[in-house]
N, C-alpha and C positions, 0 to 999 in steps of 0.2 A: 438525297439530302447531302448537300456538301459538306465536308469537314468544317466549315467554318461556321455552317448553320446548325451544324450538330451540337457544337460547343456552346452555341446561345442557346440551343432549347436545353440542353443539360441545366444550364442556370438556375437555380430557385428565384422564384419571384422576388422583385426587390423589398417586398414587405418582411421577406423572411428574416432579413438582417434585423429589422424594427424589433420582430417576435424574440428572437434570440438575446438581443441587447437589454429588452426590459426583463427576460427571463432571469440574465445573469444580474442584472440590477436588483431585481426583487429577492433573489437568493441571499444577496450579501445584504440585504437591508438598506440599500444606500438610495436616497432621494436624485431625483433629477439634478437639484442644486448643489448635492453634496459632489455628486459625480463631476459636473461640471467645475466645480472649483478644484478638485482634486487631479482632476485631468487635465486642467487647463483649456476646456473648451466651453463655448457659451452654453447655458442652459436652452437657449431658442433651438442651437443646431441640434443638441441631444433630441430635443422633442420631435423635431424635424426628421431626424436618423429613425427613431422609433415609430414614427407615422408614416415613414417610407417617403417621404416628400424628398429628402436630401440622402446622398450616400456620401461618406467619410472618405478623406482619403486614406490610403493603406497605412499610413504612420500615424495620423489619427485614431483609426480603430485599434491599432496595437498599442497605441497611449491608452485608450479607454481598457483594452483588455488586460493591460499591466495594472491599471488601476483596481480593477474589479477582480485581481489574482486568478483569472479565467486559465484551466490548464492548457497546456501547448495542444492537446488533442482538440479542443473545443477553441482555441484561437484560430486554427486552421477551419473550422466548420464556420466560424465567423468570417474570414475571409473570403470562403467560396460564397456565402450568403451575399456578400458585397459585391461579388463578381471578379475577385482576385484570385491570384493562385496561392495554394498554402506554401508556407516558407518552412515551416517545421518537419523534418524527413521523420517519417512513420516508419521506420524499418525494424526487422526483428533485432531482439535484444543481442543476439550474437551475431549479426550481419559484419561484413568487414568494416565497415564504417564505424562501429561500435568497438572495436579492437583494442584503442587505449584504454577504453573504461572497462572491458572486460579484464582486461590484463591486471588494471590496479586492484579490480574486484578479487581478483586470484590471489594478490599478493595480501590482501588484506584479511581472507580465509585462511591463508597459510598463517600469518603472523597471529593468528588467534588460537592455533593449537596450543595446548589439548583439550579446549573448552570448544563447545559447538556454535558454529556460525554457517550461516547461509543467507542466500540472496532470493528474494521472492518477488514478484511482478505485483501488481497492483489488486491482484485477487487471490494473493497469499499462494500462489504456485510456485513450488521450487524449482529454483533455476539452475542454480550452482550450490555446493556447500565444501566445506573442508573436510577432512579424515574425520575428525573429532565427531561430526555430526550423525551420521549413520551408525558409527561406533557406539555411540551414546544411547541412540534409540534402540538399537538393536538389543540392548541390555534390558528392554522392555516388551518388544514386540520383533516379530520377523519382518522386518522392510522387504524382503524379497518377495513376499507372499503378496505384497500390494502392489499392485498394476501403477505403473505411472502415466502421466504426471503427476507428482504427489502434492497435494494440498495440506498445506500446515494446520489450517483450521479443522479440516475433515480428519486429520490423523488425531487430534487432539479431542475431539467432540465424540468422535466414533467409539461407542463400547467394545468393538472389537479393535481398537487401536488403543492409543494412551489413556483414554478416559479412566479405566480401572484404577492407572497407577497414579491419578493426578490427586492430591491432597486439596482438602476445602475447595471441592469441585464448584459448589455453588457460587463462591465470590470468585474464583477463576473462569469461571464461563461467562459471568457477568464482566469481569474485568476486559474480556477479550470480546466480547460483542461491542463494549464501549470502545476499543481500539480500533475497530472496524470504522467506525463512525468518525474516530478522530483522526486516524492516519489515512482516510480516504483521499485520493488524489484531489486538490484543489479543494478539499472539504465538499466533496460532491459526490452523494450516494447513486451511481447510476444503475442502469437496468441488471447489469451482469452481479454487481454487487448487492441490489435488492435480492436477487435469485440465492447469492451465496447465502446471506442471513437466512432466507426462509429454510434453506434446505439444513441450515445449523439448528434452526429451530424446530426441526421435526425430529432432532435427537431426544431420547429421553433425557428428564430433568434438566432442560433449558427452558428457559422463561419464554413465553409467547409475545411477550411486551418489550418494548425497548426499555433497557434497563436504565436504572439512574446510576448515582455515585456507588460504586463497590464499596461495600464495608470491611476493612482488614479485620483479621481474627487478631486474639490478644498477642500470638506470638510474633505475627507481622508490623503490629501497629507501632511499634518503636522502630522500625527500619524507614528509610527515606523513600523505599520504594515498595510497592505490592508484588512480593515475590510468587514465583508458581513452583510448587512442590512436587518432587516425584517421590514415590513411596518405592521402596528398594529393600528387600531383607528387613524388614520392620523397621526401618529408618525413612527419615523424610529428608530428602536433599532439596535443597532453596536454592533456585537461582533467578536472577532477574535479566532483562535484556535490554540492551542499548540499539537502538535503532538509527541507522545512517540513511542520507539519501544524497544523490548525486547533485552537488552544488551548481547552480546556473546553468543548468541544460537548454540545450538547443535541439535536442532530438527526444520525439514523443517517448519513446523506450527509456531512454536516459531518466526521463523524469519521474516515469512509474516505476523504477526499479526501486527495491527497500533492502537495505543489507541489516540483519537482525543477529547480535552477538551474544551470547548467553554466558553471565558470568556467575560464579559462587556467590550465596550472599550473606556466607559465612565460611570460617576458617574449617569448622567440621564438613562442611559440604565439599569445598575444595580438596580436602583430605581423602574422603570418600569417594569422590569423583575419580581421583587418580587411580585408587586402588581398584577400583569397579573397572575402569579402563585397562589397567595392567593384567587383571584377571581375564580378560576376552582371549580365546582361542587364537594364537598366532602373534600376541601383542607381549613384548619383553618390557622388562622395566626402563621406564624413560622414553619409551618410543612414543 
């Protein structure tokens, strides 16, 4: 088989595009009429695409994908199904072409000292941290005893990890499960995310059903966020997170990065946090 014939053989059947487009339209709860209006494409043309009677231009397909808020990884799949080459690079998060992004992330992590900050992929695997993050977690567990790559959710849910130090566990676990759904890339629960959720629900005292809205306890109800409390020496240290992502990404890995910064939820927690880190071996006041 010649290279040209091999390339043609590798292309999926034309109707694969229609199935994918219908999948994303159904996922977003958008009718053909609504999609045609918002994407500037006739409803008849969208019907023809979904039935396999027509193949859109690359730009039209990208406009449709943008309208449906399709993640970059899946936009590449749509392009392939239509017979076009992918246009969004799918390189490793630490590849050379990602250097400008990783340098910016390093700067963000440093500036968040002395509070924990970390960068994770779409499956909550930790890729980068500032110095404060391992110092903080080592106040509760021995991180060196846990093999990498570390997954933040497993670290929290594991009874041999942070789980024994989490205050109001039921509320926290429900809130974290909700976050997996809420913060999934493109609001899509893919197969690896389903596997992650299934693994988390195997841990003790974790609901086997998808959680509803977590109800804050009396102490946290007055706060604008639901904090996560860590118990240390009989005191509860309350933190909340701010989560950021890379704006207007053109790279699959860049879109799937999540930057999480932990902040003290009250003045007492901030003071105890600084005291706790200063008390670590090799840490001097103010480091």
